[in-house]
C-alpha positions, 0 to 999 in steps of 0.5 A: 748908076751901075758900071757894066760888069760890076757886081751888085751887093745884096741879100737873097731870101734866106739871108745869104749874100748874093754870090755866096754859096749857102753850102760853104757857110754850113758845111766843112771841113774845108781843105786848106792844103794837101801836098808832099814835101821834104819837111814841115817846120812848126814854129813856137807860135804855131806858124807852119813852114812847108819846105821843098814841095815835091811833085816830081822825082827823077830817079837815075837807074844804074841799068839800061832802060831797055827793060825788054832784055831784063826780068821784071824790076824789083822795087827800085827805091824807097822814097820818103816824103812828108805829107801835109794836110790842113783842114779848117772846120767850117761848121763841122767840128768833132771826131774825124778820120783821115787816111792817105792811100797810095795809088800806083800808075797801074791803079794798084791801091795801098791803104794808108794809116788811119789818123783819128783826131778831133777837129776844133775851131782852129782847124787841124794840120796833119803832118805825116811821113810817107814811104813809097817803094816802087819800080813803076815810073809814071803818075802816082797819086796819094788820095786823101780820105776824110771819114772814108770819103775822098776829098782830094788827090796829091800827084807825084810823077816818077821819071826813070833815067839811065845813069850817064855810064849805062850807054843810053842817052837820057831823054 
């Protein structure tokens, strides 16, 4: 007897279990994590700890936000983060490349450094410092490319606020 809503176990022709995608069994690599943080600790036993995940920054400016009175702003600041990308191989092992491109809110793309590695059965953790210099508030994206193909984007929102003594109220 089967309860309504219960999932029945079974096997399809070709040997895959019901509810299992054949693509997941035969493909890869698989993305385990992609994020920006303050730092990553790797312990003696290879356990990874991600410290202070960053997806939003509030930057306090020393000038009023009324930019119609000012010439275009030069880069306001350089922010430094650690990017953490974790991959598991699936059935795809061997030589690969990862690149993390920056995409500004105005859709300007800055190609990142190309990392070459050999993906083994244990997977791979990419830990890399990233710098972002910008005068542009809004949603910045860090697009992760594996062998030239985008596999995910990491969002980072930058919010500009006037300083307390600039004469403008913060939103």
